[in-house]
C-alpha positions in Angstrom: -20.6 -15.5 8.6 -18.6 -12.3 8.2 -20.5 -9.8 6.0 -17.4 -8.4 4.2 -15.9 -11.7 3.2 -16.4 -12.8 -0.4 -18.5 -15.9 -0.9 -17.1 -18.7 -3.1 -19.5 -21.4 -4.3 -18.0 -24.8 -4.8 -19.6 -27.4 -6.9 -18.9 -31.0 -7.5 -17.6 -31.6 -11.0 -17.0 -35.0 -12.6 -14.0 -35.5 -14.9 -14.0 -38.5 -17.1 -11.3 -41.1 -16.5 -10.5 -43.3 -19.4 -9.4 -46.7 -18.1 -10.0 -50.4 -18.9 -12.0 -50.9 -15.8 -15.7 -50.1 -16.1 -15.9 -49.3 -12.4 -13.8 -46.1 -12.8 -16.1 -44.1 -15.0 -16.0 -40.7 -13.2 -13.8 -39.2 -10.5 -15.3 -36.4 -8.4 -13.2 -33.3 -8.0 -13.9 -30.0 -6.2 -13.5 -26.8 -8.2 -14.8 -23.3 -8.3 -18.2 -22.9 -9.9 -17.9 -21.1 -13.2 -20.6 -18.8 -14.3 -21.0 -16.2 -17.1 -18.7 -13.3 -17.0 -15.7 -15.1 -15.6 -13.4 -13.9 -18.4 -13.8 -10.7 -20.4 -12.4 -12.4 -23.6 -13.3 -16.0 -24.3 -10.1 -18.0 -24.7 -9.4 -21.5 -25.8 -8.3 -24.1 -23.3 -4.7 -24.0 -24.6 -4.6 -20.2 -24.4 -5.8 -20.2 -20.8 -3.2 -22.8 -19.9 -0.5 -20.8 -21.7 -1.5 -17.7 -19.7 -1.7 -19.6 -16.5 1.8 -21.1 -16.8 3.5 -18.0 -18.3 5.6 -16.2 -15.7 5.3 -12.8 -17.4 1.6 -12.4 -18.0 0.4 -11.6 -14.5 3.4 -9.3 -13.6 2.9 -7.4 -16.9 -0.8 -6.9 -16.2 0.0 -5.7 -12.7 2.6 -3.2 -14.0 0.1 -1.8 -16.4 -2.6 -1.5 -13.7 -0.1 0.2 -11.3 0.9 2.6 -14.0 -2.7 3.6 -14.6 -3.3 4.0 -10.9 -0.2 6.2 -10.7 -1.5 8.4 -13.5 -4.9 8.8 -11.9 -3.6 9.6 -8.4 -1.0 12.0 -9.8 -3.7 13.9 -11.7 -5.8 14.0 -8.6 -2.8 15.4 -6.7 -2.2 18.1 -9.3 -5.9 19.1 -9.3 -5.9 19.3 -5.5 -2.7 21.3 -5.5 -4.2 23.8 -8.0 -7.3 24.2 -5.8 -9.7 22.8 -8.4 -10.4 19.7 -6.3 -11.3 19.7 -2.6 -10.0 16.7 -0.7 -11.7 15.3 2.4 -10.1 16.5 5.7 -8.9 13.0 6.6 -6.7 12.8 3.4 -4.6 15.9 4.1 -4.2 15.6 7.9 -0.7 15.9 9.2 2.4 17.6 7.9 5.8 16.7 6.5 6.7 14.7 9.6 3.7 12.5 9.3 4.5 11.9 5.6 8.1 11.0 6.5 7.0 8.5 9.1 4.6 6.8 6.7 7.3 6.6 4.0 9.7 5.1 6.6 7.2 2.5 7.5 6.6 1.6 3.9 10.3 1.4 3.2 10.9 -0.9 6.2 8.1 -3.2 5.0 9.5 -3.4 1.5 13.0 -4.1 2.8 11.6 -6.9 5.1 9.6 -8.5 2.2 12.7 -8.3 -0.1 14.8 -10.0 2.7 12.3 -12.8 3.2 12.0 -13.4 -0.6 15.8 -13.5 -0.9 16.1 -15.9 2.0 13.5 -18.2 0.6 15.2 -18.1 -2.8 18.5 -19.1 -1.4 16.9 -21.9 0.6 15.2 -23.3 -2.5 18.4 -23.1 -4.5 20.2 -24.9 -1.7 17.7 -27.6 -1.5 17.5 -28.0 -5.3 21.3 -28.5 -5.6 
């Protein structure tokens, strides 16, 4: 087993099936084992279902987290530029040409992903019509 891979424990859960037949009492399903600390705030079942099916909840959380990450890295950059923070040598290796090449690679990857998403969206719309 790979040491860096996260381990997921599966357990056999039984969900009750209400039917007229006494032979169908329980149906085994496989799901993730739930332990303490799964959620920071205990939510009701309907609230969890609303969050799971809401198309804006996860992107909103991601935007907030990315904004916080930006603020933290921007402050680190300002501190390093002022000389109050010493960065490791591997962080500041290279010059403007290296930074330009990295930005070109990132831009190419973003354009590729956007093109694939657009193509899949057009395909789904075509199949749906």
